[in-house]
N, C-alpha and C positions, 0 to 999 in steps of 0.2 A: 448540369448547369455550369456554365463558364463563370469563373470568378473575376476574370479580366475582360471588361466589355470591349466591344468593337470600337467604341468612341475612345476609350483609353489607349487601345493599341494604335489607332490612327494618330492620336495626339503624340504618343511616344515616338512613332516613326517620323512624323513631320518635324518634331523637335530635333531628332537626329539629323535629318536631311538639312535643316536650316543651319544647325551648329557646324556640321562637317562638310556641307556642300556635296554630299555623295549618298548613293544608295548601295554602293559596292560593299558587300560584307567583309571582304579582305581588308579594305582600307578602314572600315569602321572598327574591326577588331584591333587593328594597329592603333587607331586613335583612342580607343577605349581601354587600351592596355590589357587586352585579352590575348594571352599567349596561344599560338597555334603550333601544333606539333603533329606531323605526319607519322603514322604508325602502321605497320603492315598487319592489319587485322584479318587478312586472308582475302580470297577472291570468290567465295561461294555466295550463294543466295542468302545464306544465314549469317554472313560475316557482319560484324559491327561496322556501321557507317561512320559514326562519330559518337563521342561522349563528352559531356561537359563536367568539369570538376571545379570546385572552389575549395581551396585548402589554404588556411591562414591568409584569407583575403586575396589570394592569387587565383585569378580566373584563367582557366585553360580549356581549350577545345582540342581534344585529340581526335584526329580524323583519319580515316582509312586512306593510306597513301596510294592505294590501287584505284581510287575513284577518278573518273574522267573529270576534267575541269568544269564542264557544264553542270554536272551533278554536284560537284563540290560547292559550287556557288550557292545553290539553294539548301544544301546541307548546312553550310556555315550560317546562312540567314536564319534557318530554323534553330540552330544551337544558340545563336546570338539572341534569339527570342527567349529561349530558356533563361539565359543570363540576365536579360533586362526585365523580364516579366516574373521570373521565379527564383530570384537570387536567394531568398530566404528558404524556399522549399527544396533547393538542390541538395543541401546537406542532409535534410531530413529524408529526402527521397533516396539518397545513397545509403543511409544508415538503417532504413526500415523497409519492411515489405509494404508495397503500396498496392491498393486495390486496382483492378482493371479499370474501374470507373475513373479513379484519380489519375491513372496513367493516361487514359484517353483524353481527359480534360486538359492535362498539361500539354500533351501532344497537339491537340486541336488549337490551343492558344498559341503555341510556338509556330504552328503551321500558318495560322492567321497573321501572325506578326511577319513571317517570311513573305507571305503573299502580298501584304501591304507594302513591305519594303521593296520587293522586286517588281511589282506591277505598277507602282506609282499612285498618284492621287486619283481619287474616284472621278472627278470631273474630266480630267484629261483622258483617263482610261475609257470612260463612257463615250466621249467624242470619237475616240479611235475605233471603238467597237461599232458605233453607228455608221462610220465611214467605210466599214469593211464588209465584204461578203463572205468572210471566213466563218467556218464552223467554230464552236468553242474549242474543239481539239486543235484546230489549226491556229487559233489565237494563242493557245498555250504553247504550241510549237514555235511560233514567231518570237515569243518572249522567253523561250528556253526554260519553261517551268512545267512541272507535272500538271495534268488536268486538275488534280485535286486542289492545287494551289489556286488555280483560276476559279474553281468552284467556291473556295473559301472567300476569295476576293468578291465574287458576285454575291454571295450571301451577305457580306458586310455592306456592299453597295445597296442591296435591297433594304437593309435596315436603315440606310440613309435616305431611302425614298426613291432611288433610281429604279426605273422599270427595266428589270434585267430579264434575259431569256430564261425559260424553264431549263433546269439542269437535267441532262440525260441520266446522270448518276450523282448521288450524294457523295460528298468528299469523304475519304477514309482517313481517320486520324493516324493510321499506320502506313500511309502511302509511301513513306521513305524506307520501309522495311524490306523491300523486295530485292530484285536483281541489282548487282553493282553496275551493270551496263545501262543503256538507255532504251529499255524495251518499249514496245508500242503503248503500254499502259501509261507512260509518261507523256504521250501525245506527240512524240517526235522520234526520229531514228538517229542512230550513231552517225556522226559527221565523218 
């Protein structure tokens, strides 16, 4: 069970958009005084993509400097979700062992935040989908997000009452844990 509702995520994202006039996670990090630091965490499938730390009220996202820009955009949006939704839990998470259930909950909430931030408000997104003949995977590709982010957005839209298409696959809370490139599972190919 999620502890941060879809409504709360939508409200927080809309407040950010209004306050800073952007959905760009790079600009939002700068405006919110979140430090960004590129670190060479390696180039293998199991390499760390990013991690968020809060030490003495200093918020920092350390990201893998080997990430392509497109992938880094949604990685930062996801990590920003952790900062804005889980600021109290980050320290506890870093200091203690956390259950798989708790990890999945935190990852799902951060993914939903990133999907809402990167895919825009539901009414506009719904109109765009209605005017398109694209598959869900093609829509994800057009927006440069993994399919799983689109699936999270559609789940949230369904909770709002929008008639959304049936998902070919449920989103995976660990969707950002794979290959450092942009494999087919993200719904698009390397540029």
